[in-house]
C-alpha positions as CSV (number, residue, x, y, z in Angstrom):
1,M,0.0,0.0,0.0
2,N,1.3,3.5,-0.9
3,A,2.6,5.5,2.1
4,R,0.0,8.2,1.5
5,S,-3.0,5.9,1.9
6,V,-4.8,5.3,5.2
7,Q,-6.4,2.3,6.9
8,A,-10.2,2.2,7.0
9,P,-11.2,3.1,10.6
10,S,-13.6,0.4,11.9
11,S,-15.8,3.1,13.4
12,L,-16.9,4.1,9.9
13,L,-19.1,1.0,9.7
14,K,-20.5,0.8,13.3
15,G,-24.2,0.8,13.0
16,E,-24.1,1.4,9.3
17,V,-23.5,-2.1,7.9
18,S,-27.2,-2.9,7.5
19,K,-27.8,0.6,6.0
20,L,-25.0,0.6,3.4
21,P,-26.3,1.9,0.1
22,L,-26.7,-0.7,-2.6
23,L,-28.4,-0.3,-5.9
24,L,-28.7,-3.5,-8.0
25,T,-30.9,-4.7,-10.7
26,K,-32.4,-8.1,-9.9
27,A,-30.8,-9.7,-12.9
28,A,-27.4,-8.3,-12.0
29,E,-27.8,-9.5,-8.4
30,R,-28.0,-13.1,-9.8
31,A,-24.8,-12.7,-11.9
32,G,-22.7,-13.5,-8.9
33,S,-19.9,-15.3,-10.7
34,Q,-18.7,-12.0,-12.3
35,S,-16.5,-9.5,-10.5
36,P,-18.8,-6.6,-9.7
37,L,-18.8,-3.1,-11.1
38,I,-18.7,-0.4,-8.5
39,V,-20.2,3.0,-9.5
40,L,-19.0,6.2,-7.7
41,H,-21.0,9.4,-7.9
42,G,-19.5,13.0,-8.0
43,A,-19.0,15.5,-5.3
44,N,-22.1,16.6,-3.4
45,G,-24.1,13.8,-5.2
46,S,-25.3,10.4,-4.1
47,A,-25.7,6.9,-5.5
48,S,-29.2,7.8,-6.6
49,D,-27.7,10.4,-8.9
50,M,-26.2,7.6,-11.0
51,Q,-29.6,6.0,-11.7
52,P,-29.7,7.1,-15.3
53,L,-26.5,5.1,-15.9
54,L,-27.4,2.2,-13.6
55,E,-30.7,1.4,-15.3
56,R,-28.8,1.0,-18.7
57,L,-26.1,-1.4,-17.5
58,P,-26.4,-5.0,-18.7
59,S,-27.4,-7.7,-16.3
60,D,-24.3,-9.9,-16.7
61,R,-22.5,-8.8,-13.6
62,P,-23.3,-7.3,-10.2
63,V,-23.5,-3.6,-10.0
64,I,-23.0,-1.7,-6.8
65,A,-23.5,2.0,-6.4
66,L,-21.9,3.4,-3.3
67,D,-22.5,6.7,-1.4
68,W,-19.4,8.6,-0.3
69,L,-18.7,9.2,3.3
70,G,-21.1,11.9,4.5
71,H,-23.2,11.7,1.3
72,G,-26.7,10.3,0.6
73,G,-27.9,10.8,4.1
74,R,-25.0,9.1,5.8
75,P,-23.6,10.9,8.9
76,I,-21.4,13.8,8.0
77,P,-17.9,13.7,9.6
78,D,-16.1,16.6,11.1
79,A,-14.1,17.0,8.0
80,L,-13.8,15.4,4.6
81,C,-10.7,14.4,2.8
82,I,-10.0,12.0,-0.1
83,E,-8.1,9.6,2.2
84,E,-11.0,9.1,4.5
85,I,-13.5,8.9,1.7
86,G,-11.4,6.3,-0.1
87,A,-10.8,4.3,3.0
88,D,-14.6,4.3,3.6
89,L,-15.2,2.9,0.2
90,I,-12.8,0.1,0.8
91,A,-14.6,-0.6,4.1
92,Q,-17.9,-0.8,2.2
93,M,-16.3,-3.3,-0.1
94,D,-15.1,-5.3,2.8
95,A,-18.5,-5.2,4.4
96,R,-20.0,-6.8,1.3
97,G,-17.2,-9.3,0.9
98,V,-15.9,-7.8,-2.4
99,P,-12.2,-8.5,-2.7
100,A,-11.8,-6.6,-6.0
101,A,-14.0,-4.8,-8.5
102,H,-14.1,-2.8,-11.7
103,L,-14.7,0.9,-10.9
104,F,-16.7,3.5,-12.7
105,G,-16.4,7.1,-11.4
106,F,-18.2,10.2,-12.5
107,S,-16.5,13.6,-12.2
108,V,-14.7,13.7,-8.8
109,G,-15.9,10.1,-8.5
110,G,-13.4,9.4,-11.3
111,L,-10.7,11.0,-9.2
112,L,-11.6,8.7,-6.3
113,A,-11.5,5.6,-8.6
114,L,-8.0,6.6,-9.7
115,W,-7.0,7.3,-6.1
116,L,-8.1,3.8,-5.1
117,A,-6.1,2.3,-8.0
118,V,-3.0,4.0,-6.6
119,H,-3.5,3.3,-2.9
120,Y,-5.4,-0.1,-3.0
121,P,-4.2,-1.6,-6.3
122,K,-5.2,-5.1,-5.4
123,R,-8.8,-4.1,-4.9
124,V,-9.1,-2.5,-8.4
125,L,-9.4,-4.6,-11.5
126,S,-10.0,-1.7,-14.0
127,V,-11.1,1.9,-13.9
128,A,-13.5,3.8,-16.2
129,T,-13.9,7.5,-15.6
130,L,-16.4,10.0,-17.0
131,T,-15.0,13.5,-17.1
132,A,-12.7,12.8,-14.2
133,K,-11.5,16.0,-12.5
134,F,-7.8,15.5,-11.6
135,I,-6.1,18.9,-12.2
136,Y,-6.5,21.2,-9.2
137,N,-4.6,24.4,-9.9
138,E,-5.6,27.8,-8.6
139,A,-8.2,28.4,-11.3
140,A,-9.7,24.9,-10.9
141,I,-10.0,25.2,-7.1
142,A,-11.6,28.7,-7.5
143,H,-14.1,27.2,-9.9
144,A,-14.8,24.2,-7.6
145,T,-15.3,26.4,-4.5
146,H,-17.6,28.7,-6.5
147,L,-19.8,25.7,-7.5
148,T,-19.9,24.4,-4.0
149,S,-21.2,27.7,-2.5
150,A,-24.5,27.1,-0.6
151,E,-25.2,30.9,-0.9
152,R,-24.9,30.8,-4.7
153,L,-27.2,27.7,-4.9
154,L,-29.8,29.2,-2.6
155,R,-29.8,32.4,-4.7
156,S,-29.8,31.0,-8.2
157,N,-30.6,27.3,-8.4
158,P,-33.7,26.3,-6.3
159,E,-34.1,23.0,-8.2
160,R,-30.6,21.9,-7.2
161,V,-31.3,22.9,-3.7
162,E,-34.4,20.8,-3.6
163,A,-32.5,17.8,-5.0
164,L,-29.7,18.2,-2.4
165,E,-32.2,18.4,0.4
166,R,-33.8,15.2,-0.8
167,M,-30.7,13.2,-1.5
168,H,-28.9,14.0,1.7
169,A,-31.8,13.9,4.2
170,P,-31.8,13.7,7.1
171,Q,-28.4,15.4,7.1
172,D,-27.9,19.1,6.5
173,W,-26.9,19.5,2.8
174,Q,-25.4,23.0,3.5
175,E,-23.0,21.5,6.1
176,L,-22.0,18.8,3.7
177,I,-21.2,21.1,0.8
178,R,-19.2,23.4,3.1
179,K,-17.0,20.4,4.0
180,V,-16.7,19.4,0.4
181,R,-15.7,23.0,-0.4
182,N,-13.0,22.8,2.3
183,M,-11.7,19.6,0.8
184,F,-11.2,21.3,-2.5
185,I,-9.4,24.2,-0.9
186,A,-7.0,21.8,0.8
187,F,-6.1,20.4,-2.6
188,A,-4.0,23.5,-3.1
189,E,-1.4,22.4,-0.6
190,R,-1.8,18.7,-1.0
191,P,-3.0,17.6,-4.5
192,P,-5.1,14.4,-4.4
193,L,-2.9,12.7,-6.9
194,T,0.5,13.6,-8.4
195,P,1.4,13.1,-12.0
196,G,3.9,10.4,-10.8
197,E,1.2,8.6,-8.9
198,I,-1.1,8.6,-11.9
199,A,1.7,7.3,-14.1
200,G,2.1,4.4,-11.7
201,I,-1.4,3.1,-12.2
202,T,-1.0,-0.2,-14.1
203,Q,-4.7,-1.3,-14.3
204,P,-6.4,-0.6,-17.6
205,V,-8.3,2.7,-17.7
206,L,-11.0,4.0,-20.0
207,A,-11.2,7.8,-19.8
208,F,-14.4,9.2,-21.2
209,G,-14.5,12.9,-22.0
210,A,-16.9,15.5,-23.4
211,L,-15.8,18.0,-26.0
212,E,-18.0,20.8,-24.6
213,D,-18.1,19.9,-20.8
214,P,-18.2,23.1,-18.7
215,L,-16.2,21.5,-15.7
216,V,-13.7,19.1,-17.2
217,P,-12.2,20.2,-20.6
218,A,-11.5,17.5,-23.1
219,A,-7.8,18.6,-22.9
220,E,-7.7,17.5,-19.3
221,V,-9.1,14.1,-20.2
222,L,-6.5,13.7,-22.9
223,E,-3.8,14.7,-20.4
224,L,-5.0,12.1,-18.0
225,A,-4.9,9.4,-20.8
226,R,-1.3,10.6,-21.7
227,L,-0.1,10.1,-18.1
228,L,-1.6,6.7,-17.7
229,P,0.4,3.8,-19.2
230,N,-2.7,1.6,-20.0
231,A,-5.4,4.2,-20.9
232,T,-8.0,4.4,-23.7
233,P,-9.5,7.9,-24.2
234,A,-13.0,8.2,-25.6
235,L,-14.3,11.6,-26.4
236,F,-17.9,12.5,-27.4
237,P,-19.7,15.7,-28.4
238,G,-21.5,17.8,-25.9
239,S,-21.3,17.7,-22.1
240,A,-21.5,15.2,-19.2
241,H,-22.4,17.7,-16.5
242,P,-25.1,17.0,-15.5
243,L,-24.8,13.3,-16.1
244,A,-28.1,13.1,-18.0
245,Q,-26.6,15.2,-20.8
246,A,-24.1,12.5,-21.7
247,P,-24.8,9.8,-24.3
248,L,-25.3,7.1,-21.7
249,D,-26.4,4.3,-24.0
250,T,-23.2,4.5,-26.0
251,I,-21.1,5.0,-22.8
252,V,-22.6,1.8,-21.4
253,R,-21.9,-0.2,-24.5
254,T,-18.3,1.1,-24.6
255,L,-17.9,0.4,-20.9
256,H,-19.1,-3.2,-21.3
257,R,-16.7,-3.8,-24.1
258,F,-13.8,-2.3,-22.1
259,I,-14.5,-4.5,-19.0
260,E,-14.8,-7.6,-21.1
261,N,-11.6,-7.0,-23.2
262,P,-9.6,-3.9,-22.3
263,V,-6.6,-5.0,-24.3
264,S,-8.7,-5.2,-27.5
265,M,-10.0,-1.7,-26.9
266,Q,-6.5,-0.3,-26.3
267,R,-5.5,-1.8,-29.7
268,S,-8.4,-0.1,-31.4
269,A,-7.5,3.2,-29.9
270,R,-3.8,3.1,-30.5
271,V,-3.7,5.3,-33.5
272,K,-4.3,8.9,-32.6
273,L,-6.2,9.8,-29.5
274,T,-8.9,11.6,-31.4
275,D,-9.2,8.7,-34.0
276,F,-10.9,6.3,-31.6
277,R,-14.6,6.1,-32.7
278,W,-16.3,5.8,-29.3
279,D,-19.7,5.7,-31.0
280,R,-18.8,2.4,-32.8
281,A,-17.5,0.6,-29.7
């Protein structure tokens, strides 16, 4: 285990084991012989946010959608950091008896999936990311803190406020996003992943990106793919924020092909990064 990782505190699961979030289709639940796919939502979201993707996934393997620490109505800790969130996800895998899994992460959930591949490599079989945010320079942190301002949301986005209240009940959504905001601010002094750590990820990675995404530029997705030794980039027109704007049917088909045979997909993509026809996967 990398020296920067932390052990999962046993207290994270006290009283929570029976309440751990789990979204499965009935057919996927029966596909027990396959290694599961674990789906990770983005910052301030919840497992229920991923329902548009979950309902499209094929039924040939178990699918588990997890809530981050402090999200989806779970108790909010005194502070949030990527180490504790990652350790909690591993603890949730342990509680379900999942030794290793394929990971799909949306937005900052993609960063978490990559972080787990670095710090818990034996638990990660492959990683797929959708507009993964991994660059946190001054401008990126300023943008992230602007987006996680409760005052801004209350003033300008009542629909999002209603959704946050619903998905994080009975917890205080404003307390949660303040702590997420503080986590982003802390990235200025301690980036969640260094380029060297990303370059050390040996698992196959499928990096989805959107050409007009307002939060994660396509150039950032291509830079991520460049750093990774076993990455396949897949760009599509439009945006992925919010998730429903992404071409989810095609993403699911591409994801299925990647998990079944990542080497074949890497071969298909090994021309120019922009030559990979994601829509024909």
